[in-house]
C-alpha positions as CSV (number, residue, x, y, z in Angstrom):
1,X,-17.8,-37.1,-32.2
2,X,-15.6,-37.5,-28.8
3,X,-13.1,-39.7,-31.0
4,X,-12.7,-37.1,-33.8
5,X,-12.0,-34.1,-31.1
6,X,-9.5,-36.2,-28.9
7,X,-8.1,-37.1,-32.2
8,X,-7.8,-33.4,-33.2
9,X,-6.6,-32.3,-29.7
10,X,-3.4,-35.5,-30.2
11,X,-2.5,-34.5,-33.6
12,X,-2.3,-30.5,-33.0
13,X,-1.0,-30.6,-29.3
14,X,1.4,-33.7,-29.0
15,X,4.2,-32.7,-31.4
16,X,4.4,-29.5,-30.1
17,X,4.4,-31.1,-26.2
18,X,7.1,-33.6,-27.2
19,X,9.3,-30.7,-28.9
20,X,9.1,-29.0,-26.3
21,X,10.7,-31.8,-24.0
22,X,13.8,-31.4,-26.2
23,X,14.7,-28.0,-25.8
24,X,17.3,-27.2,-22.8
25,X,17.2,-24.1,-21.1
26,X,19.9,-22.7,-19.1
27,X,20.7,-24.5,-15.6
28,X,20.3,-22.5,-12.4
29,X,23.9,-22.5,-10.9
30,X,24.3,-21.9,-7.4
31,X,27.3,-20.4,-5.3
32,X,29.5,-23.3,-4.5
33,X,28.5,-25.7,-7.2
34,X,31.3,-27.4,-8.1
35,X,32.9,-29.4,-11.6
36,X,36.2,-31.0,-11.8
37,X,37.9,-31.8,-15.2
38,X,40.2,-34.6,-15.4
39,X,42.9,-34.9,-12.2
40,X,43.5,-30.6,-12.8
41,X,40.6,-28.1,-13.4
42,X,38.6,-26.8,-11.0
43,X,35.5,-25.1,-11.9
44,X,33.5,-23.0,-9.5
45,X,30.2,-20.8,-8.7
46,X,31.5,-18.1,-6.9
47,X,28.9,-15.6,-7.1
48,X,25.4,-14.6,-8.8
49,X,23.4,-11.8,-9.0
50,X,20.6,-11.4,-10.7
51,X,21.7,-11.7,-14.5
52,X,24.9,-13.2,-14.3
53,X,27.4,-15.9,-12.5
54,X,31.0,-15.6,-11.3
55,X,32.8,-18.4,-12.1
56,X,36.5,-19.0,-11.2
57,X,38.5,-21.3,-13.1
58,X,41.4,-22.9,-11.2
59,X,44.2,-24.7,-13.5
60,X,47.8,-25.8,-12.8
61,X,48.6,-22.7,-15.3
62,X,46.8,-20.8,-12.7
63,X,43.5,-19.2,-11.7
64,X,41.4,-16.7,-13.9
65,X,37.6,-15.5,-13.4
66,X,34.8,-15.4,-15.7
67,X,31.4,-13.6,-15.6
68,X,28.1,-15.4,-17.0
69,X,25.0,-14.6,-18.2
70,X,22.1,-16.6,-16.8
71,X,19.7,-16.8,-19.3
72,X,22.0,-17.8,-22.0
73,X,25.7,-18.8,-20.0
74,X,27.6,-16.6,-22.7
75,X,30.6,-15.7,-21.4
76,X,30.5,-12.0,-20.6
77,X,33.8,-10.2,-19.2
78,X,36.5,-12.0,-17.3
79,X,38.2,-10.3,-14.7
80,X,41.3,-8.7,-14.3
81,X,42.1,-7.5,-10.4
82,X,38.3,-6.0,-9.4
83,X,38.1,-4.6,-13.3
84,X,35.7,-6.2,-16.2
85,X,37.2,-7.1,-19.1
86,X,34.7,-7.5,-22.1
87,X,35.3,-11.9,-22.8
88,X,36.8,-11.7,-26.4
89,X,38.1,-15.4,-26.2
90,X,37.5,-18.6,-28.1
91,X,33.9,-20.5,-26.8
92,X,32.3,-17.4,-25.7
93,X,29.0,-18.8,-26.7
94,X,29.3,-22.2,-26.4
95,X,26.0,-23.2,-24.7
96,X,24.2,-20.5,-25.8
97,X,21.5,-21.4,-24.3
98,X,18.4,-23.0,-24.7
99,X,19.4,-25.8,-26.8
100,X,17.4,-27.8,-29.0
101,X,18.4,-30.3,-31.7
102,X,19.4,-28.9,-34.9
103,X,20.0,-25.2,-33.4
104,X,23.1,-23.7,-34.9
105,X,25.1,-20.3,-34.7
106,X,28.5,-18.9,-35.5
107,X,30.7,-16.0,-33.3
108,X,34.2,-15.0,-33.5
109,X,37.5,-13.8,-31.9
110,X,40.4,-12.4,-33.1
111,X,41.2,-14.1,-36.4
112,X,38.9,-16.8,-35.9
113,X,35.2,-18.2,-36.8
114,X,33.5,-20.3,-34.7
115,X,30.6,-22.8,-35.4
116,X,28.5,-24.4,-33.3
117,X,25.7,-27.2,-34.1
118,X,23.7,-29.3,-31.7
119,X,23.7,-32.8,-32.8
120,X,21.6,-34.5,-30.3
121,X,21.0,-36.7,-27.1
122,X,23.2,-39.4,-26.3
123,X,24.4,-41.7,-23.5
124,X,27.6,-41.0,-22.3
125,X,29.8,-42.5,-19.5
126,X,32.5,-40.3,-18.0
127,X,34.5,-41.1,-14.6
128,X,31.9,-39.4,-12.7
129,X,29.0,-41.4,-13.9
130,X,26.7,-42.1,-16.5
131,X,24.5,-39.1,-17.9
132,X,22.0,-38.2,-20.4
133,X,23.8,-35.7,-22.5
134,X,24.0,-33.2,-25.6
135,X,26.3,-33.3,-28.0
136,X,27.2,-30.2,-29.6
137,X,29.8,-30.0,-32.8
138,X,32.7,-26.7,-32.5
139,X,34.2,-25.7,-35.4
140,X,36.6,-23.2,-35.5
141,X,38.3,-22.0,-38.4
142,X,41.1,-19.1,-39.3
143,X,40.5,-15.7,-41.3
144,X,36.8,-14.9,-42.7
145,X,34.1,-18.0,-43.3
146,X,32.7,-16.9,-47.3
147,X,29.8,-19.0,-48.3
148,X,31.0,-21.7,-51.4
149,X,34.7,-21.9,-49.9
150,X,36.2,-24.0,-47.2
151,X,38.7,-23.1,-44.9
152,X,41.1,-24.9,-43.2
153,X,39.2,-25.6,-39.6
154,X,39.1,-28.4,-37.3
155,X,36.4,-29.5,-34.8
156,X,36.0,-30.7,-31.5
157,X,32.7,-32.2,-29.6
158,X,31.2,-31.3,-26.5
159,X,28.8,-33.4,-24.5
160,X,25.7,-31.3,-22.0
161,X,23.9,-32.8,-19.3
162,X,21.1,-31.5,-17.8
163,X,21.3,-33.3,-14.5
164,X,25.2,-31.9,-14.0
165,X,24.0,-28.4,-15.2
166,X,27.2,-28.8,-17.3
167,X,29.5,-30.1,-20.0
168,X,31.0,-34.0,-19.0
169,X,33.3,-34.3,-22.3
170,X,35.2,-33.0,-24.7
171,X,36.9,-34.7,-27.4
172,X,39.0,-33.2,-30.2
173,X,38.8,-34.3,-33.3
174,X,42.9,-35.5,-34.3
175,X,43.9,-33.5,-36.9
176,X,47.0,-31.3,-38.1
177,X,44.7,-28.1,-37.4
178,X,44.7,-28.3,-33.4
179,X,47.9,-27.4,-31.9
180,X,47.6,-30.0,-29.0
181,X,44.5,-31.8,-28.2
182,X,42.6,-30.7,-24.9
183,X,40.1,-33.7,-24.2
184,X,38.9,-34.0,-20.8
185,X,36.0,-35.9,-18.9
186,X,34.1,-34.5,-15.6
187,X,35.7,-36.7,-13.0
188,X,33.7,-35.3,-10.1
189,X,31.1,-32.5,-9.2
190,X,29.1,-31.0,-6.2
191,X,25.7,-28.9,-6.8
192,X,24.6,-27.1,-3.5
193,X,21.2,-26.8,-3.3
């Protein structure tokens, strides 16, 4: 009888425990957390409040500041001087936590549609080290997305590592869709406690 009860417990609860381990919640960022992508992009958490993070992006082309929602890491606002402007650019919902294998979501900006899908875990090596990372597929197309009709679209892939609390790599599909390829890898990072 005890064996039957134990077996019943295992059958009922082990799948829930195992599947729960594949669900990744949004990381907690701290002021001063910093990631360097390639040789020229620095991302720095400058501020945090109860519900948002303020993040500065420094590139050769200049600086920009974005405000992220803590629970999902969706981009809410871009800062123009001291004014918050709703963020309506590309990758507004790139990570969209919580993440789990098979999760898929859509967004759009300007005249483009975007589709995101969590593909699965991979071991990946970048200049900053070796990490277990979730691979996400990003598809972008121009115009309206309609069922049964394919639109010209391009793909890119992102790898997110919970250990790094950020993406560690981005790779663009080599196709005529993209006007340029924006591949990058994480070269270093610093996480504050």
